[in-house]
C-alpha positions in Angstrom: -0.1 0.0 0.1 2.8 2.4 0.8 4.6 1.5 -2.6 1.4 2.2 -4.4 0.7 5.5 -2.5 4.4 6.5 -3.2 4.2 5.8 -7.0 1.0 7.6 -7.3 2.4 10.5 -5.5 5.4 10.6 -7.8 3.0 10.4 -10.9 0.9 13.1 -9.4 4.0 15.4 -9.0 5.3 14.5 -12.4 2.0 15.4 -14.1 1.8 18.6 -12.1 5.1 19.7 -13.3 4.0 19.5 -16.9 1.6 22.3 -16.4 2.3 26.1 -16.3 -0.7 26.9 -14.1 -2.8 24.9 -11.6 -6.1 25.6 -13.2 -5.5 23.7 -16.3 -3.9 20.8 -14.3 -7.1 20.6 -12.1 -9.4 20.7 -15.3 -7.4 18.0 -17.0 -7.1 15.9 -13.9 -10.8 16.0 -12.9 -11.8 15.1 -16.6 -9.5 12.0 -16.6 -11.9 9.7 -14.5 -14.7 10.8 -16.9 -12.9 9.5 -19.9 -11.4 6.4 -18.4 -13.8 5.1 -15.9 -17.6 4.8 -16.8 -18.6 3.5 -13.5 -22.2 4.8 -13.5 -22.8 3.9 -17.1 -23.7 7.6 -17.9 -21.8 10.3 -19.9 -21.0 12.6 -17.0 -19.4 11.7 -13.8 -21.6 11.3 -10.7 -21.2 14.0 -8.2 -20.5 11.4 -5.5 -17.8 9.7 -7.5 -16.3 13.3 -8.3 -16.3 14.0 -4.7 -14.5 10.8 -4.0 -11.9 11.3 -6.7 -11.3 14.8 -5.3 -10.8 13.4 -1.8 -8.2 11.0 -3.3 -6.4 13.8 -5.1 -6.1 15.7 -1.9 -4.8 12.7 -0.2 -2.2 12.1 -2.9 -1.2 15.8 -2.8 -0.8 15.7 0.9 1.3 12.5 0.6 3.4 14.1 -2.2 3.9 17.3 0.0 5.2 15.2 2.8 7.6 13.1 0.7 8.8 16.4 -1.1 9.4 17.8 2.5 11.4 14.7 3.7 13.4 14.7 0.5 14.2 18.3 1.1 15.2 17.6 4.7 17.5 14.9 3.5 19.3 16.9 1.0 19.7 19.8 3.6 21.2 17.3 5.9 23.6 16.1 3.1 24.6 19.6 2.4 25.1 20.6 5.8 27.5 17.5 6.2 29.4 18.2 3.0 30.0 21.9 3.4 32.9 21.4 5.9 34.6 18.9 3.8 34.1 21.1 0.7 36.8 23.7 2.2 39.3 20.9 2.6 38.7 19.6 -1.0 39.2 23.1 -2.3 42.5 23.7 -0.6 43.7 20.0 -1.8 42.8 21.0 -5.4 44.7 24.2 -5.1 47.7 22.6 -3.9 47.6 19.9 -6.5 47.1 22.6 -9.4 50.3 24.5 -8.0 52.3 21.3 -8.1 51.2 20.5 -11.6 52.1 24.0 -12.8 55.5 23.5 -11.3 56.0 20.1 -13.1 54.8 21.5 -16.5 57.3 24.4 -16.2 60.1 21.9 -15.5 59.0 19.5 -18.4 58.9 22.4 -20.8 62.3 23.6 -19.8 63.7 20.1 -20.1 62.2 19.6 -23.6 63.6 22.8 -24.9 67.0 21.9 -23.7 66.8 18.4 -25.2 66.1 19.7 -28.8 69.1 20.7 -30.7 69.3 24.0 -32.3 69.3 22.7 -35.9 66.0 20.7 -35.2 64.4 23.8 -33.9 65.2 25.8 -36.9 63.8 23.0 -39.2 60.5 23.0 -37.3 60.3 26.8 -37.7 60.9 26.6 -41.4 58.0 23.9 -41.7 55.5 26.2 -39.8 56.4 29.1 -42.1 55.9 26.9 -45.2 52.5 25.8 -43.9 51.4 29.4 -43.4 52.3 30.3 -46.9 50.4 27.2 -48.3 47.3 28.1 -46.2 47.4 31.7 -47.5 47.9 30.7 -51.1 44.8 28.5 -51.0 42.8 31.3 -49.7 44.0 33.5 -52.6 43.2 30.9 -55.0 39.6 30.7 -53.8 39.3 34.4 -54.0 40.7 34.4 -57.6 38.2 31.6 -58.5 35.3 33.7 -57.0 36.5 36.7 -59.0 36.7 34.4 -62.0 33.2 33.3 -61.5 31.9 36.9 -61.1 33.6 38.0 -64.3 31.5 35.3 -66.1 28.3 35.8 -63.8 26.5 38.2 -66.0 27.1 36.1 -69.2 26.1 32.9 -67.8 22.9 34.2 -66.2 21.9 36.2 -69.2 22.3 33.1 -71.4 20.4 30.9 -69.0 17.5 33.5 -69.0 17.7 33.6 -72.7 17.3 29.8 -72.7 14.4 30.1 -70.2 16.3 27.8 -67.8 15.0 30.0 -64.8 15.9 27.5 -62.2 19.5 27.2 -62.9 19.8 31.0 -63.4 18.4 31.4 -59.8 20.7 28.7 -58.4 23.6 30.6 -60.0 22.5 33.9 -58.7 22.2 32.1 -55.1 25.7 30.8 -55.3 27.0 34.2 -56.2 25.2 35.8 -53.4 26.6 33.5 -51.0 30.2 34.9 -51.9 29.1 38.4 -51.3 30.4 38.4 -47.8 33.8 38.0 -49.2 33.7 41.4 -50.8 32.2 43.1 -47.8 34.1 46.2 -46.5 36.0 46.4 -49.8 35.6 48.7 -52.9 34.4 45.6 -54.9 31.3 45.2 -52.8 29.0 47.8 -54.1 29.6 47.2 -57.9 29.1 43.5 -57.3 25.9 44.1 -55.2 24.5 46.3 -58.0 25.3 43.7 -60.6 23.5 41.1 -58.3 20.4 43.2 -58.0 20.3 43.9 -61.8 20.6 40.3 -62.6 17.8 39.5 -60.0 15.6 42.2 -61.7 16.2 40.8 -65.2 15.3 37.2 -63.9 12.1 38.6 -62.3 11.0 40.6 -65.3 11.5 37.5 -67.5 9.3 35.5 -65.0 6.7 38.1 -64.4 4.6 37.7 -67.6 4.6 33.9 -67.3 4.0 34.1 -63.6 0.9 36.2 -64.0 -0.3 33.9 -66.8 0.1 30.8 -64.4 -1.6 32.6 -61.6 -4.6 33.6 -63.7 -4.9 30.1 -65.1 -4.5 28.7 -61.6 -1.8 26.4 -62.6 -0.6 25.4 -59.3 2.3 23.3 -60.5 3.9 26.2 -62.4 3.1 28.6 -59.7 4.9 26.5 -57.1 7.9 26.2 -59.3 8.1 29.9 -59.9 7.7 30.4 -56.0 10.7 28.2 -55.4 12.7 30.2 -57.9 11.7 33.5 -56.2 12.7 32.0 -52.8 16.0 31.2 -54.2 16.7 34.7 -55.2 15.2 36.0 -51.9 12.2 37.5 -53.4 9.3 35.7 -51.8 7.6 39.1 -51.2 7.6 40.1 -54.9 5.9 36.7 -55.7 3.2 37.2 -53.1 2.6 40.7 -54.5 2.2 39.3 -58.0 -0.1 36.6 -56.6 -2.2 38.9 -54.5 -2.5 41.6 -57.2 -3.8 39.0 -59.7 -6.1 37.1 -57.5 -7.8 40.2 -55.9 -8.7 41.9 -59.2 -12.6 40.7 -59.0 -13.0 41.9 -55.5 -11.4 45.3 -56.1 -13.4 45.8 -59.2 -16.5 44.9 -57.5 -15.7 47.5 -54.7 -14.9 50.2 -57.3 -17.8 49.6 -59.5 -20.4 49.6 -56.7 -23.2 52.1 -57.2 -23.9 53.5 -53.7 -26.6 55.9 -52.7 -25.2 57.0 -49.4 -21.3 56.8 -49.7 -18.5 57.7 -52.0 -18.4 56.3 -55.6 -15.1 55.9 -57.4 -16.3 54.7 -60.9 -19.8 53.4 -60.3 -21.5 50.9 -62.8 -24.3 53.2 -64.5 -26.2 50.0 -65.3 -26.8 48.8 -61.8 -29.2 50.4 -59.5 -27.9 52.4 -56.6 -28.0 50.7 -53.2 -27.0 51.4 -49.6 -23.5 50.9 -48.4 -25.1 48.7 -45.5 -26.7 46.6 -48.2 -23.7 46.4 -50.6 -21.5 45.4 -47.7 -22.7 41.8 -46.9 -22.7 41.2 -50.7 -19.0 42.4 -50.9 -18.0 40.1 -47.9 -19.9 37.1 -49.4 -18.0 37.4 -52.7 -14.7 37.8 -50.8 -15.5 34.6 -48.7 -16.3 32.8 -51.9 -12.9 33.9 -53.3 -11.1 32.9 -50.1 -12.6 29.4 -50.1 -11.4 29.1 -53.8 -7.9 30.3 -52.8 -7.6 28.2 -49.7 -6.5 25.0 -51.9 -4.2 26.9 -54.3 -2.4 28.8 -51.3 -2.0 25.6 -49.3 -0.4 23.9 -52.2 1.9 26.8 -53.3 3.0 28.4 -49.9 4.6 26.9 -47.2 2.7 29.1 -44.7 -0.7 29.1 -46.0 -2.3 31.0 -43.0 0.1 33.8 -43.1 -0.2 34.1 -46.9 -4.0 34.3 -46.6 -3.7 36.9 -43.9 -1.4 38.9 -46.2 -3.9 38.5 -49.2 -6.8 39.9 -47.1 -4.6 42.9 -45.9 -3.3 43.6 -49.4 -6.8 43.5 -50.7 -8.1 45.9 -48.2 -5.3 48.2 -48.9 -5.9 48.2 -52.6 -9.5 49.4 -52.2 -10.3 52.8 -53.7 -11.9 54.8 -52.2 -10.6 53.2 -49.0 -13.0 51.5 -46.5 -12.5 54.4 -44.0 -13.3 56.9 -46.6 -16.6 55.2 -47.5 -17.3 54.7 -44.0 -16.7 58.3 -43.1 -19.1 59.5 -45.9 -21.7 56.8 -45.0 -21.7 58.4 -41.5 -22.0 61.9 -42.7 -24.8 60.9 -45.0 -27.0 59.4 -42.3 -26.2 62.0 -39.8 -28.3 61.6 -36.5 -29.3 58.1 -37.5 -25.8 56.7 -38.4 -25.5 54.6 -35.3 -28.1 52.0 -36.4 -26.6 51.7 -39.9 -23.1 51.4 -38.4 -24.3 48.6 -36.2 -25.5 46.8 -39.3 -22.2 47.3 -41.0 -20.2 46.2 -38.0 -22.3 43.0 -37.6 -21.6 42.2 -41.3 -17.9 42.8 -40.7 -17.7 40.5 -37.8 -19.7 37.8 -39.7 -17.0 38.1 -42.5 -14.2 38.1 -39.9 -15.7 34.9 -38.3 -15.9 33.1 -41.7 -12.3 34.0 -42.4 -11.2 32.5 -39.2 -13.1 29.4 -40.0 -11.3 29.2 -43.4 -8.0 29.5 -41.6 -9.0 26.8 -39.1 -9.7 24.5 -42.1 -6.2 25.4 -43.6 -4.6 24.7 -40.5 -6.3 21.2 -40.1 -5.8 20.2 -43.9 -2.2 21.1 -43.9 -0.2 18.0 -44.4 3.3 19.5 -43.7 4.7 19.0 -40.2 3.5 21.8 -38.0 6.1 24.4 -37.0 7.2 24.2 -33.4 5.1 26.7 -31.4 6.8 29.4 -29.4 5.0 28.5 -26.3 3.4 25.0 -26.1 0.6 24.4 -24.0 2.2 21.5 -22.1 6.0 21.6 -22.0 7.4 18.5 -20.8 11.1 19.3 -20.2 11.5 22.8 -18.9 11.6 24.5 -15.5 8.2 25.5 -14.1 7.5 29.1 -14.2 5.1 31.0 -12.0 1.9 31.8 -13.7 -0.4 33.0 -11.0 -3.5 34.7 -12.7 -5.4 37.6 -11.1 -9.0 36.8 -11.2 -10.2 40.2 -10.7 -10.7 42.2 -13.9 -8.5 45.4 -14.6 -9.3 47.4 -17.6 -6.2 48.2 -19.5 -4.3 45.1 -18.4 -2.5 43.4 -21.2 -4.1 40.1 -22.0 -2.1 37.0 -23.1 -1.1 37.0 -26.7 -2.8 33.8 -27.7 -6.5 34.3 -27.1 -8.4 31.5 -28.7 -10.2 32.9 -31.9 -13.6 31.2 -33.1 -13.1 27.8 -34.3 -9.7 26.6 -32.8 -6.3 27.2 -31.5 -4.9 29.6 -33.9 -3.5 32.1 -31.4 -0.1 32.1 -33.2 -1.8 33.5 -36.6 -1.1 37.0 -38.0 -3.8 39.4 -36.8 -2.7 42.2 -39.2 -5.9 41.6 -41.4 -8.2 41.2 -38.3 -7.1 44.6 -37.0 -7.0 46.5 -40.4 -10.5 45.2 -41.0 -12.0 46.8 -37.8 -9.7 49.8 -37.7 -12.0 52.0 -39.6 -14.8 51.4 -37.2 -12.7 52.4 -34.1 -13.1 56.1 -34.3 -16.8 55.7 -34.5 -16.6 53.3 -31.6 -14.6 55.8 -29.5 -17.2 58.5 -30.3 -20.2 56.1 -29.4 -21.4 58.4 -26.7 -22.0 61.4 -29.3 -23.5 58.9 -31.8 -25.8 57.5 -29.3 -26.9 60.9 -28.0 -27.6 62.1 -31.6 -29.6 59.0 -32.3 -31.8 59.3 -29.3 -32.5 63.1 -29.9 -33.4 62.3 -33.4 -35.7 59.4 -32.2 -37.5 61.9 -29.9 -37.6 64.5 -32.6 -39.4 62.0 -34.8 -41.8 61.1 -32.1 -42.6 64.6 -31.4 -42.9 65.7 -35.0 -45.3 62.8 -35.7 -47.7 64.1 -33.0 -49.6 67.1 -34.2 -51.6 67.6 -30.9 -49.6 70.6 -29.9 -50.3 72.4 -33.1 -53.8 71.4 -33.8 -55.3 71.9 -30.5 -55.5 75.1 -28.3 -55.8 73.3 -24.9 -53.4 70.3 -24.6 -53.4 68.2 -21.5 -50.0 69.0 -20.5 -49.4 66.3 -17.7 -50.9 63.7 -19.9 -48.6 64.8 -22.8 -45.6 64.7 -20.5 -46.3 61.2 -19.4 -46.8 60.0 -22.9 -43.6 61.7 -24.0 -41.8 60.0 -21.1 -43.1 56.6 -22.3 -41.8 57.3 -25.8 -38.6 58.7 -24.2 -37.9 55.4 -22.3 -38.9 53.3 -25.2 -36.4 55.0 -27.5 -33.7 54.6 -24.8 -34.2 50.9 -24.2 -32.7 50.1 -27.5 -29.4 51.7 -26.7 -28.3 48.8 -24.4 -28.6 46.6 -27.5 -26.7 49.1 -29.6 -24.0 49.6 -27.1 -23.4 45.8 -26.9 -23.5 45.3 -30.6 -21.2 48.3 -31.4 -18.7 48.5 -28.5 -19.2 45.0 -27.0 -19.6 46.8 -23.5 -16.6 49.1 -23.7 -19.0 52.0 -24.4 -21.1 51.7 -21.2 -19.6 54.8 -19.9 -20.6 56.8 -22.9 -23.9 55.1 -22.8 -24.8 56.2 -19.3 -23.5 59.8 -20.2 -25.8 59.8 -23.4 -28.8 58.4 -21.5 -28.3 60.8 -18.6 -27.9 63.8 -20.8 -31.0 62.7 -23.0 -33.3 62.1 -20.2 -32.1 65.5 -18.3 -32.4 67.7 -21.4 -36.0 66.3 -22.0 -37.0 67.1 -18.5 -35.2 70.6 -18.6 -37.2 71.5 -21.6 -40.4 70.8 -19.8 -39.0 72.6 -16.9 -38.3 75.8 -18.9 -41.7 75.7 -20.6 -43.4 75.4 -17.2 -41.6 78.4 -16.0 -42.4 80.3 -19.1 -46.1 79.4 -18.9 -47.1 79.8 -15.3 -50.9 80.0 -16.0 -52.9 77.1 -16.9 -54.3 77.0 -20.4 -56.7 74.2 -19.8 -59.5 74.2 -17.2 -59.2 71.5 -14.5 -62.1 70.6 -12.1 -62.3 68.5 -8.9 -62.8 64.8 -9.3 -66.1 65.1 -7.0 -68.7 67.8 -6.4 -68.5 66.9 -2.8 -64.9 68.3 -2.5 -65.9 71.4 -4.7 -68.6 72.3 -2.1 -66.4 71.6 0.9 -63.8 74.2 -0.3 -66.5 76.7 -1.8 -66.0 79.1 1.1 -62.3 79.4 0.4 -61.1 82.6 -1.2 -60.0 81.0 -4.5 -61.2 81.7 -8.0 -61.9 79.3 -10.7 -58.6 79.9 -12.3 -56.9 79.4 -9.0 -58.4 75.9 -8.6 -57.4 75.2 -12.2 -53.8 76.2 -11.5 -53.7 74.1 -8.4 -55.1 71.0 -10.2 -52.6 71.5 -13.2 -49.6 71.8 -10.7 -50.7 68.7 -8.9 -51.3 66.7 -12.0 -47.8 67.7 -13.3 -46.4 66.4 -10.0 -48.2 63.2 -10.5 -46.8 62.9 -13.9 -43.4 63.6 -12.6 -43.9 60.8 -10.0 -45.0 58.5 -12.9 -42.0 59.4 -14.8 -39.8 58.8 -11.9 -41.1 55.3 -11.5 -40.8 54.5 -15.2 -37.0 55.7 -14.9 -36.5 53.5 -11.9 -37.7 50.5 -13.8 -35.4 51.5 -16.8 -32.5 52.0 -14.4 -33.0 48.5 -13.0 -32.8 47.1 -16.5 -29.7 49.2 -17.1 -28.0 47.7 -14.0 -28.9 44.3 -15.1 -27.3 45.0 -18.4 -24.2 46.3 -16.9 -23.9 43.3 -14.6 -24.0 41.0 -17.6 -21.3 43.2 -19.2 -19.0 43.0 -16.1 -19.5 39.1 -15.9 -18.5 38.8 -19.6 -15.4 40.9 -19.0 -14.4 38.8 -16.0 -14.8 35.6 -17.8 -12.7 36.9 -20.7 -10.0 38.0 -18.3 -10.1 34.8 -16.3 -10.1 32.4 -19.2 -8.8 34.4 -22.3 -8.1 31.1 -24.2 -11.8 30.3 -24.4 -13.6 33.8 -24.1 -13.0 36.9 -26.2 -15.1 40.2 -25.6 -15.6 41.0 -29.1 -16.2 38.7 -32.1 -12.4 38.3 -33.0 -9.3 38.5 -31.2 -8.2 41.6 -33.4 -11.2 43.6 -32.8 -10.9 42.9 -28.9 -7.2 44.1 -28.9 -8.3 47.3 -30.7 -10.9 48.0 -28.3 -8.5 47.2 -25.3 -6.0 49.6 -26.5 -8.5 52.4 -27.3 -9.6 55.2 -24.9 -12.9 53.3 -24.3 -10.9 51.1 -22.0 -10.6 53.6 -19.2 -10.4 53.7 -15.4 -14.0 55.0 -15.5 -15.2 51.8 -17.1 -13.5 49.7 -14.3 -14.9 52.0 -11.6 -18.4 51.7 -13.0 -18.3 48.0 -13.4 -16.9 47.4 -10.0 -19.5 49.7 -8.5 -22.4 47.8 -10.2 -21.1 44.5 -8.9 -20.9 46.0 -5.3 -24.3 47.3 -5.7 -25.6 43.9 -7.0 -24.2 42.2 -3.7 -25.6 45.0 -1.6 -29.0 44.5 -3.0 -28.7 40.8 -2.4 -29.5 39.9 -5.8 -28.4 36.7 -7.6 -25.0 37.4 -9.2 -23.3 36.0 -12.4 -21.7 32.6 -11.9 -18.3 34.1 -12.7 -18.7 36.6 -10.0 -18.8 33.8 -7.3 -15.3 33.0 -8.1 -14.0 36.6 -7.6 -12.3 37.7 -4.6 -14.1 40.9 -4.6 -17.3 39.0 -3.6 -15.8 37.0 -0.6 -17.0 39.2 2.3 -18.3 38.0 5.7 -22.0 38.5 6.8 -21.1 41.6 8.8 -19.8 43.4 5.6 -22.8 42.3 3.6 -25.1 43.8 6.3 -23.2 47.0 5.9 -23.6 47.0 2.1 -27.3 46.4 2.0 -28.0 49.9 1.0 -29.7 51.5 -1.9 -27.2 52.0 -4.8 -26.7 55.6 -5.8 -28.5 56.4 -9.2 -26.6 56.0 -12.4 -28.7 58.8 -14.0 -27.4 61.6 -11.7 -28.2 64.6 -14.0 -31.6 63.2 -14.7 -32.6 62.8 -11.1 -31.4 66.4 -10.4 -33.5 67.6 -13.4 -36.5 65.7 -12.2 -36.1 67.3 -8.9 -35.9 70.7 -10.2 -39.1 70.0 -12.3 -41.0 68.7 -9.3 -39.6 71.8 -7.2 -41.0 74.2 -10.1 -44.4 72.5 -9.8 -44.4 72.7 -6.0 -43.5 76.4 -6.0 -46.3 77.0 -8.6 -48.7 75.1 -6.5 -47.6 77.2 -3.4 -47.8 80.4 -5.3 -51.5 79.7 -6.4 -52.4 78.6 -2.7 -50.9 81.7 -1.1 -52.2 84.1 -3.7 -55.2 85.1 -1.9 -53.1 85.8 1.2 -50.6 87.9 -0.7 -53.6 89.8 -2.2 -54.6 90.6 1.3 -51.2 91.9 2.2 -51.1 94.3 -0.9 -52.6 97.1 1.1 -51.2 96.1 4.4 -48.2 98.5 4.4 -50.5 101.6 3.4 -52.8 101.3 6.4 -53.7 104.4 8.1 -53.2 103.0 11.6 -49.4 103.0 11.1 -49.3 106.8 11.1 -52.3 107.5 13.5 -51.8 110.1 16.3 -51.9 109.1 19.9 -55.2 109.9 21.7 -54.8 112.3 24.8 -57.2 110.4 26.9 -55.3 107.2 26.3 -52.0 108.9 27.0 -53.4 110.2 30.2 -54.8 106.9 31.1 -51.3 105.5 30.4 -49.8 108.0 32.8 -52.3 107.1 35.6 -51.5 103.4 34.9 -55.1 102.5 34.2 -55.5 98.9 33.1 -56.5 98.6 29.3 -57.4 95.8 27.1 -55.2 94.5 24.4 -55.7 95.6 20.9 -57.4 93.4 18.2 -55.6 92.4 15.2 -56.4 94.3 12.0 -59.1 93.0 9.7 -56.3 92.1 7.2 -54.5 89.9 9.7 -57.7 88.3 10.7 -58.5 87.3 7.1 -54.8 86.0 6.8 -55.3 84.0 9.8 -58.4 82.5 8.6 -56.8 81.6 5.4 -53.8 80.0 7.1 -56.1 78.0 9.4 -58.1 76.8 6.3 -55.0 75.3 4.7 -55.3 71.9 6.6 -58.8 71.6 5.1 -57.4 72.1 1.6 -54.9 69.1 2.1 -57.5 67.0 3.6 -59.2 66.9 0.2 -55.8 65.9 -1.4 -54.9 63.3 1.2 -55.2 60.5 -1.0 -53.3 62.2 -3.9 -49.8 60.6 -4.1 -48.6 63.7 -6.1 -48.1 65.6 -2.8 -45.8 63.0 -1.3 -43.5 63.0 -4.4 -40.1 64.8 -3.9 -40.9 66.3 -0.5 -37.3 67.0 0.1 -37.4 69.9 -2.6 -40.1 71.7 -0.8 -39.0 75.2 0.2 -38.0 75.4 3.8 -38.4 71.8 4.7 -35.6 70.3 6.7 -34.4 66.9 4.9 -33.3 65.6 8.3 -36.6 66.3 10.0 -38.2 64.7 6.9 -36.1 61.6 7.1 -36.6 61.3 10.8 -40.3 61.2 10.3 -40.1 58.6 7.5 -37.9 56.4 9.6 -40.3 56.7 12.6 -43.2 55.6 10.1 -41.1 52.6 8.9 -40.4 51.5 12.5 -44.2 51.3 13.2 -44.7 49.6 9.7 -42.0 46.9 9.5 -43.0 44.7 12.4 -46.5 43.8 11.2 -45.0 43.2 7.7 -42.3 40.9 9.1 -44.9 39.0 11.3 -47.2 38.4 8.4 -44.7 37.5 5.9 -41.7 36.0 7.6 -38.9 35.2 5.3 -40.7 35.9 2.1 -38.7 37.4 -0.9 -40.3 38.0 -4.1 -38.2 37.5 -7.2 -38.3 39.4 -10.3 -38.4 37.5 -13.5 -37.5 40.3 -15.8 -35.0 42.6 -13.9 -32.1 41.3 -12.0 -31.9 44.5 -9.9 -35.3 44.9 -8.0 -35.5 47.4 -5.4 -37.9 46.9 -2.5 -41.2 48.6 -3.0 -41.3 51.9 -1.1 -43.6 52.3 1.8 -46.2 54.9 1.1 -45.6 58.0 3.3 -48.3 58.9 6.0 -50.6 61.5 4.6 -50.2 63.3 8.0 -46.4 63.7 7.3 -47.1 64.8 3.8 -49.5 67.5 4.9 -47.4 68.6 7.7 -44.4 69.1 5.4 -46.5 71.1 3.0 -48.1 73.2 5.8 -44.6 74.0 7.1 -43.3 74.9 3.7 -46.3 77.0 3.0 -46.0 78.9 6.3 -42.4 79.6 5.8 -42.8 80.8 2.2 -45.7 83.1 3.3 -43.9 84.6 6.4 -40.8 84.9 4.1 -42.8 87.2 1.7 -44.3 89.0 4.9 -40.9 89.7 6.6 -39.1 90.5 3.3 -41.5 92.4 1.1 -44.4 93.6 3.2 -43.2 94.7 6.6 -40.1 96.6 5.3 -42.6 98.6 3.1 -44.4 100.3 6.1 -43.1 103.9 5.9 -43.3 104.8 9.5 -45.0 103.9 12.8 -46.5 106.0 15.3 -47.2 105.0 18.9 -50.6 103.6 18.0 -49.1 102.0 14.9 -46.4 100.3 16.9 -49.1 99.0 19.2 -51.3 97.7 16.5 -48.3 96.1 14.5 -47.2 94.3 17.8 -50.7 93.0 18.3 -50.9 91.8 14.6 -47.6 90.0 14.8 -48.4 88.4 18.1 -51.5 87.1 16.7 -49.9 85.9 13.6 -47.2 84.2 15.6 -49.6 82.2 17.4 -51.4 81.2 14.2 -48.4 79.8 12.5 -47.3 78.0 15.6 -50.7 76.1 15.2 -49.4 74.9 11.9 -46.1 73.8 13.5 -44.1 76.7 12.0 -41.4 78.6 13.9 -40.0 81.6 11.9 -37.0 83.3 13.1 -37.6 86.4 11.1 -41.2 86.8 12.4 -40.0 86.4 15.9 -37.3 89.0 15.2 -39.8 91.6 13.9 -42.2 90.9 16.7 -39.5 91.5 19.4 -38.3 94.5 17.8 -41.7 96.1 17.4 -42.5 95.5 21.2 -39.2 96.5 22.5 -38.8 99.7 24.5 -37.4 102.8 22.7 -34.1 102.8 24.4 -33.5 99.0 24.0 -34.5 99.2 20.5 -32.2 102.2 19.8 -29.3 100.4 21.3 -29.8 97.4 19.3 -30.2 99.2 16.0 -26.9 101.1 16.9 -25.2 97.9 17.4 -26.5 96.3 14.3 -25.4 99.4 12.2 -21.8 99.5 13.7 -21.2 95.9 13.7 -22.6 95.4 10.1 -24.8 92.4 11.4 -27.0 90.6 9.0 -29.9 91.0 11.1 -31.0 94.5 10.2 -34.6 94.2 11.6 -33.8 96.3 14.8 -32.4 99.0 12.5 -35.3 99.0 10.2 -38.0 99.2 12.9 -36.1 101.9 14.8 -36.2 104.0 11.5 -39.9 103.4 11.2 -40.6 104.5 14.8 -38.5 107.5 14.3 -35.9 106.5 16.8 -32.8 107.1 14.5 
């Protein structure tokens, strides 16, 4: 048993040494039992058997580790015992070498003394004669080369005249080998010029016959001519002849195309005009047919058929006139705003062509009967030192991928990618400019929708809230196709530009409505109450029919804004799901580049990786989306489960369970601004009767009334008096303020009021957040008791936010009343009270009574206003105290100028 365990461990270590990375070894090892042992009788290994086999592997690895550790300990012991003896051996060797050196010197001295002088002179003479012989032989070889060069031109010319091209090529090859003899001599340049001239003559003599053989597809003759060109080191010229002859039909098809939306070189007048997007698939189909026809010939003629085919494709695209880039640029200019959809079609056709070319190269690779060339980096080296190839599972944009990504169809990672990159290079500028193209396409789509709807021009009274909702539906519908376009055109690299385009598109649409709402504050359409009972309840309020219509319009616009916000939430959830799929695909391509490519081909993937689309913003966006996916506790992609960035403990997961930030930041801001405009418009209309009451308040006669003598005498005698009653204006204002809760009782069931409460003027967001949290604390326990552990799953969207809890109508009414109260008091303390010209003693008393009464009223609405309190205190202050406060305010330059204004009104300054 120990022997078998030792042998299995040795085999295990030996198999592990044959791999560069542990992942490939694990995959091949786990698939071994499946192919060798069919215990269950099925095609796939049973999970129990797989677990048992993994346990055996772990045991074998443990045994191998123990054996390796034991061997290492023995080696260390042997080395530690041998090191002290090593010093002695080195000293012994040194002594021996010195003794040998001394002995050799003695032997040399004795040998010289033993040879007579006559013998030594004879040996020197023989050495001199041998040197002369060697140099004479070298001179003879040089003279023979010179003689051969003197007859080279005549021999080669005669061979060419006899059409004996093979011998002429061999003669030139032999002469070329001797060129190195004349290097760095005056003879080199003339001989080099003669060599090139003779090679040119041979090529010129072969050119017509070569072109004829290529056109007739005589493979035998072409192969013979290729060998001749190879002998004279002119393989590239042969390839140029071959490529120029075989691409004639394709180049002619390109040049004679009659295109209606792109540049035309020499169009065929007999053929009807067609779109470039329609012509391109036909062109690629003809090209694929030509490549399939050339596959056999190229494999028979050239020793490197795949590289030759790659050069043939590259030279063909280089010979196109006008160039592919020129036609693509004119194609984009012609279609203008809608160019993106046509570009997607053109790119898709190009990718299908590239995939077809890779399949042809795969067939050539498998059908090649010649022995394959030794790859530079074999997958399983058997006799080399192991190198560390630890892979980072986390994806980093901009990181260089391995240079041998498996292309569609097989292991062709060592092929030339020049044609692949040249094919997709014209699209790269448009792909980098994807954000602009997408935005223009979306704007044009919205413009087409608006222009097709004639309601705004044909009708006088248009239901603006309904139109806003319908426009939003069309808006989101137009934007939903952007994700498919981004995937098809940039393969996910343009998601940053996609979000920028969508955010700008949505925000500009909402901003347009905001500007229109601000420019048209009054309603053009009459709105009525939903029920006659509500109208009778509020009939005693001081509002006109136009006021009610304006209030209804503003609330309907708020409701429409809420509907648009909900629709944008759904769209953003789809957008997050799309981004998660992109991140998963990127991670798979980074983890296993041999089997996954981001784009259709390796060349296109490399171009996109090296472009500005592969930026730090892209990495940050995808990382954030993955973290948000974990925070929302949604199912993650399978690849994400192997990522180190998702290995968090439960405590961290609980900390991350927060609602992610919006991707459409500017859109949310624009929607909040639109809601705030609607809210301000609603408040303006609600407070319009109260403001009308205040119009004549600064000009009341009571402010400048003179003091009654009897009242002054009573004051001197300190006779008790009753407090003053507020003015009629303030009483009517108080009644209006107290009637505001009745107004909101009618709209208690209207969700529009609860939308965007944070944008209400003078509403503290922290106070609002605290109120909502208290409501949730009272609401959560019953929900958790009735539905324990129940989680609904969305079948359409991967990112599903929990349904928001409706805000208590009392909280909504309270927020609106606070905002209305502060807005009204701001108008009172900023515009009305400072307009009072002067205050007499009775005026001061009356104003103090009004402000005291008004302060009590607004407190009933839960409104605490510092400005109102400041006016009340200043008006009721004694003259000396007020004068002192006013002087301090004037000298210190304080922002609170209320004492100074009141002092001037009372004539104290």
